[in-house]
N, C-alpha and C positions, 0 to 999 in steps of 0.2 A: 590199370588205367583208372583215371578218376571217373566218377559217376556224376550224372547231372541230376539236380533236384529242382523241382518246381517250387518257387518260393512265394510268388505274389499272385500273378494272374497269367493267363495264357500268353505265351511269347516272351516271358521274362525269366527264362532259365538262367542259372548261374552254376559254374563249377563249384562243387562242394569244397570245403576247406578254406584256406586263407584267401581273402579278397584284396583288391588294391586298396580299398578304404581301410581294411584291417592294417595294412602296412603303413598307411598314413597315421593311424592311431599310435604307432610305435615311434613316430618322429619326435625328436627332442627339441626341434625348432618349430616355431609357430607355422602352421600349414596355411598357405594363402587360400582364400575363398574359392578361387577358380579350380583348384584341385579337388575340393570337396563337392563340386557339382557332380551329380550322378543322374543324368537325364537321358532316358531311353524309352520313350513311349512305344507301346506295341503298334506295329505297322502291318500286321498280317503275316500269314504263312503261305499265301498262294504261290503256285509255280509261276515263273516268268518266262514268256516265250523267247526263244533264241532269236527271233526276228529282230529284236532290239539291238543285237550285235552283228548279225550277218545280213540283214535286209538292206538292199539299196533304197527301198522306199523309206525305211526309218531314217537312214542317213540323210535323205533329201528333206525329210521333215525337220531334222535337227538343223540342217543348213538354212532352212527357211525361217524357223521359229525359235530356235535355241541360240545359236551363235550370234545372231543380230541383236539379241536382247540382254545378254549377260555381260558382267564385268570380267575382263580377261587380262591376266598378267602377261605383259609383253617382254619385259627385260628388267634389269636392274638400273637404277640411276647411274651407277658407276660405269655401266657399259657405254654411256654417252656423256662423258665428264665435261666436255667443253661446248660452249655455244656453237651451234652448227653441226655438232655430232648427231648422227641419227642411226636408228635401228629399223630394219624392215621387218615388220610383223605380218605374217601371212596366216590366214585361217580359211581353209578350203579354197575358195576362189576369190577371196578378198585380200587386198594388200594395203598396208598402212605404213606411212613414214612417221615413226615416232621420233620427234626432234627436240633437242634441248634449245630453247629460244631465249633463255635467261638463266641467271644463277640458280634459281629455284623454280623455273618455269618450263613446262613441257607442252608440246602440242602434237596432235596426231592428224596427219593429212591423208586423204585418199590418194593412193599412189597411182595417179592416172592423169596424163596431160589433157588439158581442156581443149587442145587443138585437135589432135588426131587420136588421142586415147592411149598412146604408148605409156608404159610405166616410166615415171620420172627417174627413179633410182633403182638400180638393179641389185644393190647389195648395201650392207652397212658401210658407214664411212663418215666423211666430213664434207660439208659444203657451205660456202658463204651465200650461195643462192642455188635454187633448183633450176637447172637448165635442161630442157628436154633434149636427149641425144638425137632425136629424129630431125627436127627442124629448128630447134633453138628457142622455143617459147620459154620464158623465164619468170620465175617467182622468187621473192625474197624468202628468208627462212621463217617469216611469220605468215607466209601463204599469200602475200599481196602480189598481184600481177604487175610485172615490170615491163613487159613488152614482148614483141615477136618480130623477127626479121621481116622486111617488106611490110612495115606497118601500114603503108598506103593501101594495101590490098585487104585490110581488115577493119576498115572504118565502121563496119556494121557491128563490131564488138564494143564500140565506145559506150553504148548504152547498157551493156550487159555486165553483171557481176562476174568478174573473172578470177576472184580469189579462190584458192584451193578449198574444196569442201573439207570440213573437219569432223572428227569424232570426239566424243567426250573423253577426257583424260583425268586421271586421279592418281595419287601416290599413297602408299603406305609401306612402312618398314623397309624403305629403300627400293621397293618395287614400283614399276610404272604400269598402270592399268588403262585399258581403253574400253569404251562401250559404244556400239554403233547407234544405239537408241537415244535420240535427243530427249526423250521423256523418261529416261531410266531413273530409278531411285538413286539418291546420292551414294557414293562409294562407301562412306562411313556407315550408312545404314545397312548396306549390302554385306559389309564385312562383319558386323556385330555377331558375336562378342569377341572376335579375334583380337582387335587392338587392346581390349581390356585384359585378355588372357595372356597377351605377350608383353604386358607392361614391364615385366622384369627382364625381358630380352629385347633390348633396343636394336632390332635388326637393321635399322638405317645406319647404325654405327659399325656394323659388321662389314667384312669385305669378302668378295667371292674368291675363295681359295682354289676351287676346282669347278669345271663346267664340262660335262661330257654329254654327247648326243649320239643317238643311233636309231636307225629305222628298225621297227619291230613288226613282225608279220601278224598283227592282230588289230582288231578294232580298238579305238582309243579307250573305250570303257573297260574292255578286258584288261588293258594295261593298268589303268588306274585302280581297278578292283583288286589287282594282285597285291596292292600295298594297303588295303583297307581292312584287313583282318589278320590276326595272328594264328588262326586255326590251321593254316597250311604249314606252320613251322614244324609240326610233328613229322611230316613226311618229306617236305622240301628242304628244310634246314635243320635236320636232326642233330647236327654237330653242335648246335648252340643251345640245345635243351638243358644242358647242365647249368646254365645261368639265365635262362629265359622262362619266366612264368607265363607261358603262352596261353593256357586255358584260364589263367587268373586275370586275363585282360579285362579292362572296363571299356565299354563302347558308349559314346554319347552323341546326341544330335541336338543342334541348337538352331531352331528355325529352319528355313529352307536351304540355306547356303553354307552352313558350317557343320561339320561333324568331327569327332575325335576318337582316337583309340589310345589307351594307356596300357602298355605292356610292362609289367614289373621286371626289372633286371636285378641280377645279383641274388636271385633265388632260383632253384631248379624247377623245371616243369613238373606239374603234378603227375605227369606220365612217367617220371623217373623218381621213384620214392627213396632210393638209397644213395644219393649223391652226397659226398662230403663237402663241408665248407671249403676245404682246401682245393678240391676239384673245381668248385664254382668260381673261386677267386682266380685260379690259374687260367681257366678257360675264358672268362669274361675279359681278362686283360689281353689275352693273346688272340682271341677270335672275334671280339665284338666289332672292332673298327671304329668305335665311337668313344672309347675311353681316352684318358689323358696319356696313356702309354700303351704300346702294343706288345709288351713283353712282361712275363711274370718273373723274369730273372731278378733276383735280389729282393723280391717281395715275400715276406713271411708275416702271417697274421699273428698278433699277440693272442695269448690264451683268453678265452671268454668273449671274443669279438666275432661277429658274423661277417661273411664275405660281403654282404650288401653294405654293411657299415664301413668295412675296410676300404672297399672300392670307392664309395662315396667320399670318404675323407681323403683318399689319394687324389681323386679328381678335384676336390675342393682346393687342396694345396697347390696342385700343379696348374689348374685353370687360373687360380688367383695370381700365380706368378706370371703366367702368360699375359694376362690382361692388365696387370698392375693395379688390381682392385680387390678389396676384400670380398669374399663370398660367404661370410659368416651367417648371412641371412638365408642362404640357399638350403632347401630341404634335400634329403638323400634322394628323393624321387626326382627332383629337378636336376640333380647332378648325374644321374645314371639311367633313369627309366626311359623307355621309348614312348614319348608323348608326341603323337602325330596328328596334326589337324588337316582336314580336307576343306579347301575353299572351292565351292561349286563354281564351275563344273569340273575343273581338270588340274587344279594346283594343290599340292600337298606340302606342308611345312612342318618341320620338327621344332619344338622348343629346345632350349639348352643354352648353356653359357659359353660353349665353344664347340664348333663342329655341328652346325645346324644343317640338316639335309633338306633339300628342296626337290620335289618331283613335279614334272609337268608332262602330260600326255596330250598331243595335238593330232588331229586327223592328218594323215599324210596326203596333203592336197585334197583331191576329190575322191580318193580311194578309201572305201569304207572297210576294207579288209587289212589295212596296215595303218601304222601310226608312227609318230615321232616321239621317242622317249628322251627326255632331258633330265639330267640331275645336276644340281649344284651343291657345293658344300660352302656354307657361310662361316667364316672364322672371325674371331675377335683379335684385336692387337693391343699392344700396351697403351694404356691411357696416356694421352699427352704426346704421343708420337705420330708421325705421318702415316696416313692410311696406306697400306701396301697396294701395289698395282693389282687390278682385277685380273683374274686368270682368263686366258684366251679359251674360247670354246674348242674342245677337241671333238671333231666329228668323226666317229668311227665308221668304217665300212660296214654294210649289213652283215658281212661274213666274219667280222671281228668280234671277239669276246670282250665283255666289259673288263675282264681281268687283264686285258692288254692296255688298260688306261691306268698307269701307276699312280696318278694323282688322286684316285679315289681309294687307294689302299685296299684294306680288307673288305670294302663294300663290293669290289669288282667280282670276286667269286660268288658272293651272295646274289648279286644281280644276275649272274650267269645261271644260277639255280632258278631264279624267278623267270628268266627269259626262256628256260626250257619248258615252262608251263604255258607261256602266253600264246605262242603260235599253235601249240598243241590244243589249247582250249578253243581257239578260233576254228581250227580244222575239225575238232570233235563236234563243235556246235553245228557246223555245216553238215556233218555226217549223221547227226542225231536223228534217231527214229522217234524218240520221245518228243523232241521239238521244244523242250522247255528245260529250265534249271530249277532246282529245289534248294532254297537257301536255308541255312541254319537260322533259328528264330532270333538268337541273340548275337552270336559271334559274327554273323554276316549281315547284321541289321543295318550297318552303314551302307552296304551295297543297295539294299532295298530303299533306303533313304535317298540315295543318289537317283535312283530311277523314278521314285515318286516326285522328286523335285524336277527332273527332266519333264515328266508328264505335265506338271503345272505350267510349264512354258509351252509345250506342244499343244495343250488344250486351251490355252488362253485365247 
């Protein structure tokens, strides 16, 4: 196994041998500046109390001071393509009607009738107006009050503002965000540097090729953290070590709201020193689930070429054909590496030219010991053609495996492996005598960053 060496200062350990930046040095195409950023300030090595994941009191603090203040991804624009289409977004005990009110206009209304308080819309759908199913109070899709049956009995409302209360709404990359805080920072500032780093990946032009959801028996942070480091690959996903540079990963933080992991692909783990290039090429094509093909049949590498180069060029050719656009400017890293961004507090998005994975972990209502795990796969389509229809959400039963969702392909078995840890982590934290977790200084630094950002909101 590889050894760790201390290179700069406390907390900045790196796996010896090849680094991600070393791999960028081997690129034959100009490397964009965002990939050259290597930003990971030391954030401490103190243990973290398990109360943050298992305590009802901590959950209540998040309900009071975190969720009402942060920008939250609700859905894709394509989920509500026509004026009057709406999506019901719920977070703990709050409910919002996210509505398309114009060609490029969206609003978010508090989902509560101003008469007797019933929720106005029970589920996603389309409406030309919002009519309360209880007594018939009515609003137009811009939230303006239209009236109520027996108006003669409500003259006392004439002097009151009966328009539906709204939340802040913003969009980026085809996603629709809301924020309950009227005084929140602008979405563009909150996202920085995400839009800049995704400038080569116009997610607003992608379409949702898959959308799978399932309840998971763990706190939402336990779920999110399962995808914030590659350290677990050695034990949890050992079958992919022949093509995954797990310990070679780079971890970055950008301000309070964005972090990133970059895990090199097409190279073997430093834990496996005797893997051949042919084995790496075969396994990445067949097991990754993110390459342009899922079979190594018919693929033979020419003499003198590495698996990393061969797979990148295969992806370049096949992705270019799929999207009808040249990818001559794309680096090998962008064509095959696992480059995953976290947008605080609970949304994660991969870069890439085809097959961008999105994760979201939401509290499961007001239950702090379970959460809702959603994954989407965003795909590109041939330039100049009609956007394909957005995939319907496939809601799995709690007892179903992710591998029972064929639309996510090879990712299903990988998620099942991750799922085997999530509930077990929650259960183990509750049983813990130590009462704390001890994070790796570097490889789990993004988890510490998440909790430090949470604390800034809870202590504000």
